[in-house]
C-alpha positions, 0 to 999 in steps of 0.5 A: 405637882403641888406638895403641901402639908395642909388639908386642901389647896386654897382656891382649888377643888379636889376632884379625886382622892387616890389615898396614901403615897409615901417615899423613904430612904435609909442613909448611913453616917459617913466616917468623914462627917462623923469626925467633923461632927465630933469636933463640932460637938467640942467647939460648937457650931452647925454640923453642915455634913449632917445638914447636907445629908438630911437635905439630900435624904428629904429630897430623895424621899419626896421624889419617891413619894411624888413618883408614886403619886404620879403613877396614880394620876395625882397632880397634888399631895396634901397632908404631907408629913415626915418621920425618921427612925433608927434602923441600925447603928449609924443608919436612919430612915427618913420617911415622907407620906401624904394623900395623893389627890387630883385637883381642878 
C-alpha cells in the first residue's frame, strides 16, 4: 500500500475515493524514561527513550490507519497528516489520518 502526504500518486490515476481513514494510539510516559529525560534536560542531548516511544506510536497508528483503508478496498492513502494531543497528565494521543483511494 502506498502511503503519502501528497494529493496524488505521480504516474498513477486515482479511480476510486473511499474517504477519510485514521488510526491512533494513546501512550503514557514510562518512569524509567522520565528519569533519563530529567538527566538529559540537565546535561543536554537527545531523549532517546522518548524518540523510540514516538517512533513506536507512529508505526502503530499508521498500521491501524492502513488496516482501515484495506477493509475499504483501498490500495493507497493520500494526504496523510499526523496530530498529537494530551489526553491526561503523562499521556498523549498520536493520531494519523488521510484519504483512502484506489489507483491504477
